[in-house]
Structure formats: C-alpha cells, structure tokens
N, C-alpha and C positions, 0 to 999 in steps of 0.2 A: 613517416613514422611507421615503425613495424612493431608487431606484437607477436609473441610466441608463448608456447606452453613449455614448462620444464618437463623432464621425463616423469616425475612423480605426478604432476598435474595431468599429463596425458594418460597415465595409468588410472588416475581417479576418474577422468572423463570417460575412458573406455569402460570402466566398471559401471558407472552411472548409466551410460548409453545401453550397455548390455542388459542391465536390470530393467530399464524403462522400455527397451525394445521387446523384451520378453513379455512384459505386461501388455504392451500394445498388441503384440502378435496373438496372445491368448484372447484378448478382447475381440480382435478382428475375426479370428477363427470362430469364436463362440457366437458372435453376432450373425454369422452366415450372410453378411451383406456384400462380401467381396465376390466378384465373378469367379467362376470355377478355376480358370487358369491362374489368376492372381492368388486365389486362396491356396492353390497347390504350391506356388512359389514361396508364400509365407510359411506354409507348413513344412516344406523342405528346409527352409532356413532355420527353423526351430529344431528340427531333427538333426541338423548338422552342427548344432550348438553355436550357431552364429545368427541369432534371431534378427530379422530385418522386417519391420512392418511395411505394409503398403503405404506409400506416400507419393505426393506430387513431386517428381524430380525437378521441376522448374523452381520450386520454392524450398525444397528440402524438408527435413523434419526436426532439425535442432539448430540452435545458434549458440555462438560463444560471444560474449560481450566483454570488452576490455575498457574499463573506465579509469583513466589516469587520475591519481590523487597525490597528495604531497608525500605519502609514504609508499608509493608504488602503484600498481594496477589492481583495481578491483576486477576480478575475473569470475564471470558467472556463465554457466551453461544452462540452456533452456531446451527442454524436450517438448516440442509443440503439439505432438499428438496427445500426450498425457498431461500437458500443461504443468510440468514439474520442473523445478530449477534446483541447481546446486551451486554452492560457492566453491570455486576452485582456489581462490585466493581473495581475501578481503582484509586488508591491513587495518581497517577500522574495527574489525571483529577479532582478527587473529593475533594481534600483537600483545598478547598477555603472556609474559614470560615469567613463569614461576619455576624455580628449581626445587629439588626435594627438601632442602633446608627451609625454604619459604613455606612450603606446605606443612612441614612438621611444626614450624613455629605457629602457624595459623591454627592448627589442630590442637596443639598441646598447651598453649598458654592463653589465658584471657588477659585482656589489657585492663589496667586500672584506669579509673576516671581521670587521673592526673596525666596519663599518657595519651588521652584522646583529645584531639583538637578539632573543633567543628567550625573554626573561623572561615575556612574556605569551602565549606560544604553548603550546597544549596538544596534544600528539601523540595522535592517535587510533589507537592500536595495538590490534589485535584480540587480546584475551587468550586464553590457552589454555583457561581455564575462566572462566565467569562464573556467579555465584550467582543464585539466584532473587531474593534481596534486591536485588542490583545491577540486575537486569533491571527489577524493579518500580520502583526509584528512578529509573532512567534513561528507561524507556519506558512505565511504567504496568503494571498487572496485568491478567490476563485477566478477562473479564466474570464477574460473580457467578453467573449461571446456568450457565456452563461449569464453574466450580468446584463448584457443586452437583451437576452430572452426574458429576463425578469423585469425589464423596463427601467433598469438602473444604469446611469451613465458611467459610473466608476466606483472605485472603492470608497472615495471620500463621500459620495452620495449615499452609499450603503451605511457608512458609519453615522452620517448625519440623520438618516432615517431612524436608526436605532436610538440615537440620542433624543429624537423628537417623539418617541413612541408614547410617552406619558403626556404629551401635549393634548389638550382637549380639542377635538375637531367638532366644530359646530356647523352643521349643514345649513345652507341658506334656504330661503323659502322654496325656490324651484327644486332643489335637491330633496327637500322634505316631501314635496308633492309627488316627485318621481318615485319615492319609496313606497307610496300607496300604503301608509300605515293607518292603523285604526286610531280612533280618538284616544283610547286608553294608552296606546304606545306613544302617541304624540305628547300626551300629558306627562308620561313618565320621562321622556326625553327633556321636556321643558323643566320639569322639577329638578332633574340632574344638572341642567345648565345653570339653574339659579342657586345651586349649592356653593 
C-alpha cells in the first residue's frame, strides 16, 4: 500500500513546517541551551529564510500519518518539537459541500415549523449521571492493564461493582476490631445496620 500527498497538500505541509520551524528556531535561540556551533547553524537557517530547528536526525522532527477510512485517507502532519498538528485531509471533517446558493438560502430564509422534521434527529443532551455500562457502550472501556492496577478483572467486574455500590456492607467482628473504632463510632454503625 502506498500513500502520497497531492501538490496542494505538499504546499500546505511546507507552509505548516515553515511556520512551526520558525517558532522552534526562535525558542531554541532564545533559550541559549544549544551548543554554540549548533546555535550558529540554526541562526543561519533562519537568516536564509529556511528555518530548520535543531533535532535528532535519527528520529526526525515531524511525522505524517495516513489513516485509511471509507471516504479516503485522513492525513495529518505532526511537528514533534512544538507538539502541533495539522489536518492535510480529513474526509470526516472536510466533506461539507455547500455552494453559494446553499449559503444564500441558509442566510436569507427561515424555515417554518412545518418544514422542519426532527424524526431522525438525536439530541445530545449531557445526562446528570452516566453509568459505567453506558460509557463503555458509547466510548469503549479503559485498557485492561489499568483495570488490573485497580484490582478489577475486567469491564464486567467494574460494571458489577458500580451496580453494587448501594449495597450495604456489614463488616464482620474481626473487621470491626481491626478498624479500632471508638465505642461511639461502633454504636453509630450498629444503629445504621438496624435501620
């Protein structure tokens, strides 16, 4: 599988890199952390209007990612020194095609209630509470290693724990003694158990 940039995407990438490189060079020169020889190279690159910051040539300073999707490739460039990214192509975001007539009609006329259909519209209202099960269904669950660190075997255990949160936990006599509670605290716990 091969990936490539169009001429306009290459132009956009070059403008992005030039802008980010200029920022990086300014910060590197301002910080005075570079060795003198390297600082001089960065300074000359800025003066020649081709800014190139100091970076590790083994790993580079930017990456381009191509992510195939049903409408084409999502293409992003990331400048690692500045931690900035740009979308060179994102069909999920870019495929909004309005012509001048569409824009005029949206600006000039309001729709009457009879022309508005909301049968296929799903309102995204933020709920007061959302369960772990709903979060997992909509967004996916946490990584298994994180669950392991929390002492949870899996997503189902996490959901079960949430469902049992209102269950009354009654400590046995040994647990009560290990808590080293005062007589007043023990009396309060026992009163709550009897309710």
